[in-house]
C-alpha positions in Angstrom: 6.6 183.0 1.3 4.0 184.6 3.7 2.7 181.2 4.6 6.1 179.7 5.2 6.9 182.6 7.5 3.8 182.2 9.3 4.4 178.6 9.8 8.0 179.3 11.1 6.8 181.8 13.6 3.9 179.5 14.8 6.6 176.7 15.2 8.9 179.0 17.1 6.1 180.2 19.4 4.9 176.7 20.3 8.5 175.6 21.1 9.1 178.7 23.3 5.7 177.9 25.0 6.7 174.4 25.8 10.0 175.7 27.3 8.2 178.4 29.3 5.6 175.7 30.5 8.4 173.6 32.0 9.9 176.7 33.7 6.6 177.9 35.0 5.9 174.4 36.4 9.1 174.4 38.3 8.6 177.8 39.9 5.0 177.3 40.5 3.5 180.2 38.6 0.7 179.2 36.0 1.5 178.8 32.6 -1.1 181.3 31.5 1.2 184.0 32.7 4.1 182.8 30.8 2.2 182.4 27.6 0.4 185.9 27.9 3.8 187.6 28.4 5.3 185.8 25.4 2.4 187.1 23.5 3.1 190.6 24.8 6.7 190.3 23.6 5.5 189.3 20.2 2.8 192.0 20.0 2.7 195.6 18.9 4.2 197.0 22.1 6.7 194.2 22.4 10.1 193.2 20.8 8.9 191.4 17.7 6.1 194.0 17.1 3.6 191.9 15.2 0.6 194.2 14.4 -2.4 192.2 15.4 -5.6 193.8 16.7 -8.4 191.6 15.2 -10.7 191.0 18.2 -13.3 189.2 16.1 -10.9 186.5 14.8 -9.5 186.2 18.4 -12.9 185.7 19.9 -13.8 182.9 17.4 -10.6 181.0 17.9 -10.7 181.3 21.7 -14.3 180.3 21.9 -13.6 177.1 19.9 -10.6 176.4 22.0 -12.7 176.8 25.2 -14.9 173.9 24.0 -12.1 171.4 24.2 -10.8 172.9 27.5 -14.3 172.6 29.0 -14.8 169.1 27.7 -11.4 167.8 29.1 -12.0 169.5 32.3 -15.0 167.3 32.7 -13.3 164.2 31.3 -10.5 164.6 33.8 -12.7 164.8 36.8 -12.7 161.6 38.9 -16.5 161.3 39.9 -15.7 158.9 42.8 -13.6 161.6 44.5 -15.9 164.5 43.5 -19.2 162.9 44.6 -18.9 163.9 48.3 -18.4 167.5 47.4 -20.5 167.8 44.2 -23.5 169.7 45.8 -21.2 172.2 47.6 -19.2 172.7 44.5 -22.1 173.0 42.2 -23.6 175.8 44.4 -20.3 177.5 44.3 -20.0 177.4 40.6 -23.7 178.9 40.2 -24.9 180.9 43.1 -21.2 181.6 44.2 -20.5 183.0 40.7 -23.7 185.1 40.7 -23.0 186.5 44.3 -19.4 187.3 43.1 -20.6 189.1 39.9 -23.2 191.1 41.8 -20.8 192.2 44.6 -18.3 193.3 42.1 -20.8 195.1 40.0 -21.9 197.0 43.2 -18.3 197.9 44.0 -17.6 199.2 40.5 -20.8 201.4 40.5 -20.9 202.8 44.0 -17.2 203.1 44.8 -15.5 203.4 41.4 -18.4 205.5 40.0 -18.6 203.4 37.0 -22.1 203.0 35.0 -24.1 200.4 36.8 -24.4 198.2 33.7 -20.7 198.4 32.9 -19.9 197.5 36.4 -22.1 194.4 36.4 -20.7 193.5 33.0 -17.2 193.5 34.5 -18.5 191.4 37.5 -20.0 188.9 35.0 -16.9 188.4 32.8 -14.7 188.2 36.0 -16.9 185.9 38.1 -15.4 182.6 37.1 -12.2 181.0 38.4 -9.6 179.2 36.2 -9.1 175.6 36.6 -6.0 175.4 34.4 -4.1 177.9 36.6 -5.2 176.4 39.9 -4.2 172.9 39.0 -1.1 173.8 37.3 0.1 175.1 40.7 -1.2 172.2 42.7 0.2 169.6 40.4 3.6 171.2 39.9 4.0 171.6 43.7 2.4 168.3 44.4 0.1 169.9 46.9 -2.2 167.3 48.5 -5.1 169.0 50.3 -7.2 168.0 53.3 -11.0 167.4 53.5 -11.4 166.7 49.8 -10.5 170.3 49.0 -8.8 169.4 45.7 -11.9 167.7 44.3 -14.0 170.8 45.5 -11.7 173.1 43.6 -11.7 170.8 40.5 -15.4 170.7 40.2 -16.0 174.3 41.2 -13.4 175.8 38.9 -14.0 173.5 36.1 -17.7 174.1 36.0 -18.1 177.7 36.8 -17.3 179.1 33.3 -20.8 178.2 31.9 -22.5 180.4 34.6 -20.1 183.2 34.0 -20.7 182.9 30.2 -24.4 183.0 30.9 -24.3 186.1 33.1 -22.1 187.8 30.3 -24.6 186.9 27.7 -27.6 188.3 29.8 -25.7 191.6 30.6 -24.9 192.0 26.9 -28.6 191.6 26.0 -29.7 194.0 28.8 -27.1 196.6 27.5 -28.1 196.4 23.9 -31.8 196.6 25.0 -32.6 193.4 23.2 -34.5 191.7 26.2 -37.0 192.0 28.8 -37.7 190.5 32.3 -39.5 187.5 30.7 -36.9 187.1 28.1 -34.0 187.1 30.6 -35.9 184.4 32.7 -36.2 182.3 29.5 -32.5 182.7 28.7 -31.5 181.4 32.1 -33.9 178.5 31.7 -32.7 177.7 28.2 -29.0 178.0 29.1 -29.3 175.6 32.0 -32.1 173.2 30.9 -31.2 172.8 27.3 -27.4 172.8 28.0 -27.7 170.0 30.8 -30.4 167.9 29.0 -28.7 167.8 25.6 -25.4 167.2 27.1 -26.8 164.4 29.0 -28.4 162.8 25.9 -25.2 163.2 23.9 -23.1 161.5 26.7 -25.5 158.6 27.2 -25.7 158.1 23.4 -21.9 158.3 23.0 -21.4 155.7 25.7 -23.8 153.3 24.1 -22.2 153.8 20.6 -18.6 153.2 22.0 -19.8 149.9 23.6 -21.7 148.5 20.6 -19.7 149.8 17.6 -16.0 149.3 16.9 -13.9 151.2 14.4 -12.0 149.1 12.0 -9.2 151.6 11.7 -6.9 152.6 14.6 -7.2 156.1 16.0 -10.8 156.7 14.6 -12.2 156.3 18.1 -10.3 159.3 19.1 -11.7 161.3 16.1 -15.2 160.2 17.0 -14.7 161.5 20.5 -13.4 164.8 19.2 -16.5 165.2 17.1 -18.6 164.4 20.2 -17.0 167.2 21.9 -17.8 169.6 19.1 -21.4 168.3 18.9 -21.9 168.7 22.7 -21.1 172.5 22.3 -22.8 173.2 18.8 -26.2 171.5 19.2 -27.4 173.2 22.5 -25.8 176.4 21.3 -28.3 176.3 18.2 -31.3 176.2 20.5 -30.2 178.8 23.0 -28.7 176.4 25.5 -25.3 176.6 27.1 -22.9 174.9 25.0 -20.0 175.0 27.5 -22.1 173.4 30.2 -23.1 170.6 27.7 -19.5 170.0 26.9 -18.5 169.8 30.4 -21.4 167.3 31.2 -20.4 165.1 28.4 -16.8 165.2 29.4 -17.6 164.1 33.0 -19.8 161.2 31.8 -17.3 159.9 29.3 -14.3 160.3 31.5 -16.0 158.2 34.2 -17.6 155.6 31.9 -16.0 152.3 30.9 -15.5 153.1 27.2 -13.1 151.5 24.8 -9.7 153.0 24.3 -10.0 155.7 27.1 -6.5 155.3 28.1 -5.3 156.5 24.6 -7.7 159.5 24.8 -5.9 160.9 27.8 -2.6 161.8 26.1 -4.5 162.9 22.9 -6.8 165.4 24.7 -4.0 166.3 27.1 -2.0 167.5 24.3 -4.9 169.2 22.5 -6.1 171.1 25.5 -2.5 172.3 26.2 -2.3 173.5 22.6 -5.6 175.2 22.9 -4.4 176.9 26.2 -1.3 178.0 24.3 -3.3 179.5 21.6 -5.6 181.2 23.8 -3.0 182.7 26.2 -0.6 183.7 23.4 -3.3 185.4 21.3 -4.5 187.4 24.3 -1.1 188.5 25.0 -0.5 189.4 21.3 -3.8 191.3 21.2 -3.0 193.4 24.3 -1.2 196.8 24.3 0.9 197.0 27.5 1.3 200.7 27.0 -2.5 201.2 27.6 -2.6 199.3 30.9 -1.3 202.2 33.1 -4.4 204.3 32.3 -6.7 201.7 33.8 -4.2 200.5 36.5 -6.0 202.0 39.6 -9.5 200.7 39.0 -8.1 197.4 37.9 -5.9 196.9 41.0 -8.8 198.2 43.2 -11.2 195.6 41.6 -8.7 192.8 42.0 -8.3 193.6 45.7 -12.0 193.8 46.3 -12.7 190.5 44.6 -9.8 188.8 46.5 -10.4 190.2 49.9 -14.2 190.8 49.9 -16.4 189.5 47.0 -14.9 186.0 46.5 -14.6 185.3 50.4 -18.1 186.5 51.2 -19.5 184.3 48.5 -17.6 181.3 49.6 -18.3 181.7 53.3 -22.0 182.3 52.7 -22.2 179.0 50.7 -19.8 176.8 52.6 -20.8 177.8 56.2 -24.0 176.2 56.1 -22.3 172.9 55.3 -20.3 173.4 58.4 -17.1 173.4 56.3 -13.9 174.1 58.3 -13.0 177.8 58.4 -9.5 176.9 57.0 -11.0 175.2 54.0 -13.3 178.2 53.4 -10.3 180.7 53.6 -8.2 178.6 51.2 -11.1 178.1 48.7 -11.7 181.8 48.8 -8.0 182.6 48.1 -7.6 180.0 45.3 -10.3 181.8 43.1 -7.9 182.9 40.3 -9.1 184.6 37.4 -8.1 183.2 34.0 -8.3 182.9 30.2 -12.1 182.5 30.1 -12.6 185.9 31.7 -10.6 187.6 29.1 -12.4 185.7 26.3 -15.8 186.7 27.7 -14.5 190.4 28.0 -13.6 190.2 24.1 -17.2 188.9 23.5 -18.6 191.8 25.5 -16.6 194.6 24.0 -19.3 196.0 21.6 -21.8 196.2 24.6 -19.1 197.9 26.6 -18.5 200.5 23.8 -22.2 201.6 24.1 -21.6 202.5 27.7 -18.1 204.0 27.8 -17.3 204.9 24.2 -14.1 202.9 24.6 -14.5 199.2 24.1 -10.8 198.7 25.0 -11.3 199.7 28.6 -13.2 196.4 29.4 -10.6 194.4 27.9 -7.5 196.1 29.5 -9.2 196.1 32.8 -10.0 192.4 32.7 -6.6 191.5 31.3 -4.7 193.4 34.1 -6.9 191.9 36.8 -6.0 188.4 35.3 -2.3 189.1 35.3 -2.4 190.3 38.9 -4.4 187.3 40.0 -2.2 184.7 38.5 1.2 186.4 39.2 0.7 187.6 42.8 -2.3 185.6 44.1 -1.3 182.3 42.2 2.4 182.3 43.4 1.1 182.6 47.0 -1.2 179.7 47.0 1.4 177.1 48.2 2.3 179.3 51.1 -1.3 180.1 52.0 -2.1 176.4 52.0 0.7 175.5 54.3 0.2 178.4 56.6 -3.6 177.3 57.0 -2.3 173.6 57.6 -4.4 172.5 54.7 -1.7 170.4 53.1 -1.3 166.6 53.8 1.3 164.1 52.6 -1.3 161.5 52.8 -3.4 163.2 50.1 -2.4 162.9 46.5 -3.5 165.7 44.1 -3.5 163.3 41.1 -6.1 161.1 42.5 -8.7 163.9 41.6 -8.3 163.2 37.9 -9.5 160.2 35.9 -6.1 159.9 34.4 -4.6 159.0 37.8 -3.8 155.4 36.8 -1.8 156.8 33.9 0.5 158.7 36.3 1.4 155.3 38.2 4.4 153.3 37.2 2.3 150.2 36.4 1.5 148.2 33.3 -0.9 145.3 32.5 -0.2 142.3 30.4 -2.3 139.3 29.2 -1.3 135.7 29.5 -3.5 133.0 27.7 -3.6 129.7 29.4 -3.9 126.4 27.4 -4.3 122.9 28.6 -0.5 122.3 28.2 0.5 125.3 30.2 2.3 124.7 33.4 0.0 127.1 35.3 -3.2 125.0 34.3 -4.9 123.5 37.4 -2.9 125.4 40.0 -4.0 127.9 42.5 -2.5 131.4 42.4 -0.7 131.1 45.7 1.3 128.1 44.4 2.5 130.1 41.2 6.1 131.1 41.0 5.2 134.8 40.5 7.8 137.5 41.4 7.1 139.6 44.5 6.6 142.8 42.5 4.0 141.1 40.1 0.4 140.5 40.6 -2.5 138.6 39.1 -4.9 141.6 38.7 -7.8 139.8 37.1 -8.8 136.6 35.3 -11.1 136.7 32.1 -13.1 133.5 32.1 -15.9 133.0 29.6 -16.2 136.7 28.9 -16.5 137.5 32.7 -14.0 139.1 35.0 -12.9 137.4 38.1 -11.1 139.2 41.0 -8.8 136.4 42.0 -7.6 135.5 45.5 -4.7 133.2 46.5 -7.0 130.2 46.4 -8.4 130.8 42.8 -7.7 127.9 40.5 -6.6 128.5 37.0 -8.4 126.7 34.3 -7.7 126.2 30.5 -8.9 129.1 28.5 -8.4 131.7 31.2 -6.8 135.0 30.2 -4.6 136.1 33.1 -4.1 139.8 33.4 -0.9 140.5 35.2 0.3 143.9 36.6 3.9 144.9 37.1 6.0 148.0 37.2 6.7 150.0 34.2 10.1 149.8 32.5 11.4 152.7 30.3 14.9 152.7 29.2 15.8 153.7 25.6 19.1 152.0 26.0 17.5 148.7 26.6 14.2 148.7 25.0 14.3 149.9 21.3 11.4 148.6 19.5 11.2 148.5 15.7 9.0 146.7 13.2 10.1 144.3 10.3 7.6 142.9 7.7 8.4 139.6 6.2 7.8 140.2 2.4 7.2 137.6 -0.3 10.3 135.7 -1.2 12.0 136.3 2.3 14.4 133.7 3.4 12.8 133.7 6.7 9.3 132.4 5.7 8.7 129.0 7.0 11.5 129.2 9.6 11.2 129.2 13.3 11.8 132.1 15.6 14.8 130.5 17.2 16.4 130.3 13.8 16.0 134.0 13.2 19.2 135.6 14.4 20.5 138.1 12.0 22.1 140.0 15.0 22.9 138.7 18.5 21.6 141.8 20.1 18.0 141.5 18.5 15.0 139.6 19.9 11.4 139.0 18.4 9.0 140.2 21.1 5.8 140.1 19.2 4.5 139.0 15.9 1.5 140.7 14.3 -0.4 138.3 12.0 -3.5 139.9 10.5 -5.6 141.1 13.4 -3.8 138.6 15.8 -1.0 139.5 18.1 1.3 136.6 18.9 3.7 136.3 21.7 6.4 134.1 19.9 8.2 131.1 21.3 11.3 129.5 19.9 9.3 127.1 17.7 6.8 129.7 16.4 6.8 129.5 12.6 7.3 132.7 10.7 4.8 133.3 7.8 4.6 135.6 4.9 3.3 139.1 5.7 4.1 138.8 9.4 5.1 141.9 11.0 7.8 141.3 13.6 8.3 143.6 16.6 11.8 143.5 17.3 13.7 144.7 20.5 17.3 145.8 19.7 19.6 146.6 22.5 22.4 149.0 21.9 25.8 147.2 22.0 27.3 149.4 24.7 24.4 148.1 27.0 24.7 144.6 25.9 26.1 141.7 28.0 26.4 138.2 26.8 24.2 135.6 28.6 26.8 133.1 30.3 24.3 130.2 29.4 25.0 131.0 25.7 28.7 130.5 26.2 28.2 126.9 27.5 
């Protein structure tokens, strides 16, 4: 009974999160805020009052979820768009993170009179920015940004969590007294060197395996990549490397490599990472006690203001000014530095160390949580207005081109046509073909080599013509179903034109073993054939006039 009740609550939460995601996208507020507020509503101080205060379980679950978020953050980055800004973004995600953490730590110590180590610990966990929150706003508002700023933000916000994690781990070791100057230097070296090197090796090996080995079962390639994402974190973590950095590097390499079945990986990991974000954000809200937030409201608000107005801008301007970046771009990049889920997860990790300094481990969690809420609700909602006031938006720029799944957002599909000697296209040049105006010959496969065609390209027997055309999706017109021809079926041996159990059905594909056959009227139906049938709803059906004659 308890398990059934748990599953019921989990299903309700997921459905509510999906609804809230749609609402948050329409009003331009990051989904993180909606999910955390939902978690608060279900928590001890909320309406449902679920008693949950297990920080250890939350840390484990959220740490695992961050693996897939980091991996897919790299997988979705289009390297071609990111290359011009990769150096600038890389410095922002490392040196910029360290500067932000240091300035925040100094403010907490000298202005707010916190213990120095506690102040720098707060700076470390808050030093990274949240890619999911930033791009949920940019995508929902379709904000195209000038000067390749979207790619800069994608690389910087997607890759700065590893550095923040490294700083957090170092500060925890310092507070717990388990390290020295030499040990810290080695930790920094190991985190960066082992994480980057092992990630690169795993990525190269995975690309090679994907090109030379093919799974005999559909869907296993996706499971293989899922395992690779886990390997990319676990292996470097075992030897002291930065697993999140490794996962991000592996994601970038695989996302930009020509590997088999990449298009099918996009919706899988898109759904998986969205689920991981729901889990993280909801658990953080469930774990929180809103009644405790007023007691830390003043320092949290002051830290949030300092980071937004001073620490982040100083770090960004110090790094971007030598690159002669436009001041408008620097201001926008400074303002877009939202704090997100990773900061709260790192705060949970650091709670035992914080307790040694203040005697109350919940102070760190509550301060960071409130800063995150302020950042995504106030700062996040103002991003579109700030971008427009700085004249940084452009209708000629498309935010979607920053991602490797850009083509999957376009209304285009590709089909293959095999040319035989008897085909009417055989021997003709492309400019003489009766091709509709909204259809294009995108490529020709000839002797296992791809040809980019021109109007003068001649078509030969054995060519595989790849055609591109606009997508068509209408459930009233295209309702596909499968029908297997079993032993003893009356249709075995008959031709396709004789198969007419219903006037509103058409066989569009026959799967015969490992072959996919586009049928013609005289195609013979065999035993064990799987026929893919398009059935049109009768209310949408109109009789072909030629059939009446």
